[in-house]
N, C-alpha and C positions, 0 to 999 in steps of 0.2 A: 505492501501500500503505499503510494508515495505520499510527501509531507510537502505542506504549502511551504517555503521560507519565510522565515520571521525577518520584516525588514527592520533597520534604523535608518538615520537620515548618512551615516556613513556608507551603508553600501547600495542605498539609492542613490547616494552622488556617484561611487565608482561603476554602478550598471549606465547612469547617463552619461557619463564620460566616456565608456567605452564605445555606447552606441552611435553619441552624438561627437565625439572627437573634442579637444578643446575649440574656444568660444574666439575666444582674443577681442574680450568684449572689457571697456564700451568703448566705441571710437570715436577718438578725440584727438585732433594735434597737440591740443593744451589745456590744462584743468578746468582753465574759463569757459572752453568749449565745450566741456562735457555738460558742466553745469548750466548752459545756454540747454544743450540736447537736453537737459532732466525737464527743462519747465516747458519746451517745446513737445517734448513726448507723452503729456498729459493728454491722455482721450484720443489716440493716434498711432498710428501704424510707425515704426522709424524710417520706411522708405520715405514717407512724408517729411519727418525729420531732416534727411539727407537734404530733402530740395530746398526745404529752407536754411538750413545752413548756409547750402552751397550760395545761396541767394544770399545772404550775409557777408560771405566770402569775398563773394565777386563785386559787389562793391563797396570793400576795406570794410566792412564795419562790423565785426566781429570782436570788435573790444567795449571795454563799460562804457567808455567815454563817447565811443564814438555811437552807441545805441542809444544815446542818452541825450545828444547833439542831433541825432535824425528825426526830422519832421514825424509826427504819430503816423500821419496818414502813410506816411513811404515805408514806417516800418512795418505798419499793417501786413501791406500789399507783399512786402519781399519775406513776409512770414509766412504769407497767406496757406503756402501747400499742409502746413501744419496744422489747421483747423482752429477754429474758434480765434480766427488770427488777431482779430482785435483786442478781447481777453489778454491773449498771453502775451502781444505786444504792449499792455500795462505792465502784466507780471514781469515782462523783462525789463522794462525801464526802472518798476518797484525795486527788482531785484538788486540790477546795476548801481540805484542809486543809494541802496543798503552796502554793498560791494567796497563801494567809493567810501561811504561817509566810515565805514571802518577800518580803514588802511589798505582795503586792497589784501592781494594773495598772503604777502608777507606776515601780516600781520591777521590774518585769520588762520593762516596755516599753524600759525606756534598754538594757538587756542587749544584746549585739551578738549575733548572728543563732546564729552556733558554739556559745556557752555556752547561747544558752535553747534551742536543740535539743537539747542534750546534758541539759540537768536538765530537759527535760519527759520524755523517754525515759526519765529514771531514775523514774519516777513509777510508779507500778503500776498497770497497764490502757493506760499511754497506749504504743502502739507506733509506728513509723515513716508509718505514712500519717495516725494522728490528729494525734500529733504537727507533721507538716505542713499537715495543715489548718489546726491552729492560728496556726502560723507566716504561713501566706499568705494566710486569713483574716480573722482577729481583729489579730495583729501586722503584717501588710503589710508580709512581709519576700519576697524574691524566692526562693522556693523552691517546685520544681513538686511537685505531689502527683501522685504514682503509685497507680493502683488495678488492680483486676481488668478495668476494661476499659479502661484505658490499655494494660497487657499485651495483651488480645485485639486490641486494632485494631491496633496498630502490630508488631505480629508476624503478624499478617494483612498487612497490609502492605508487610512485608518491609524496616522502619524501624529493627527492635531483632530483634536475637538471641531466639532460642526460651531460655527459661531464664537469664534476665540478672538476677542481685541486685537487689533494691530499690536497694541504694545506686548502684550502674551505672547502672542507667538512669536516676534521678533525676538524676546528675552527668552524662549525655547528652543529658538535654532540657536542663535549666541552660547547659551549653557551648556546646550548637546555636542556643540562641535567645538567648542572654542575658541578663543581670541585668531583667527586666521586672516587676514586680507585676500589672499591669494584664493586659500578656499572660499571666503566666500564670493569672491568674485566670480570665480568659474563659476560656482553651485548656482548663483543667480540666474546665470547666464543659460545655463543647461536646462534650467526650469523655466524659463521662457522659448526655449528652444521646442523641448518636450512642449507642453503646452500650446503651442503655437500649430505645431506639428500632428502630433497623435492623441494627449491628452485634453481633446476639445471640446465644448458643451457637448456635440455627440461624440462620445471616446472611439478612437481606432483601437481598440485592443488587441484585434490578433496582432497589430503589430507593434504592443507593448512591451517590452522588456521588463517589464515590474507587474504583470500582470499575472504572474504566477501567485506573488505576494499582497496583491490586492484585494481590501477587504469588498471594495465596490464590486467588482470584478467577480468575487465569488458568491454574492448575493444574488446579482445577477443570474449568475448560469447554474445558481442552486437552486 
């Protein structure tokens, strides 16, 4: 009689890495570009963000001062591919103003993670996921990013409880995995890939490397 393998966060990571390979995420030439991308990717696909960032680069506007100096309507049109462009243009301006008021990269990079996270969350338009994207991928802090894919995959696997709040989920992953920037970076990217390709709203369980240990799949097939 075959046994269902018991999954944990570490072996889920190993299996996802084996099937998807390294993701080399987050794409960006500078930490500031990563932070801009974290704002623009709210509620849209990354391919749309790439178009918006390319438009800013083409006009030499991918700096905080250049973004603030741009006309609001011009900025909104440049980032139009990212969707919700008027809202995101204002969020970018708010963030850039805060970024410069704080003293820029050198000052912010020297701050401890807890303080920096609290201050990012105080910026209008920066929620927990966006702040943690910035902390992990731009500032290289050991903060695990929780998104919709994480909730979907790990609740189906039976490794997290349905309805857990963002902070509880983040703490769970960080405690189970230990503080490891490189691991958190790769793991989140793999989760996104798996959620987009396999563990969709209507999952492709027949193609899923995690199916044998998945509580949701066991319930569906039983």
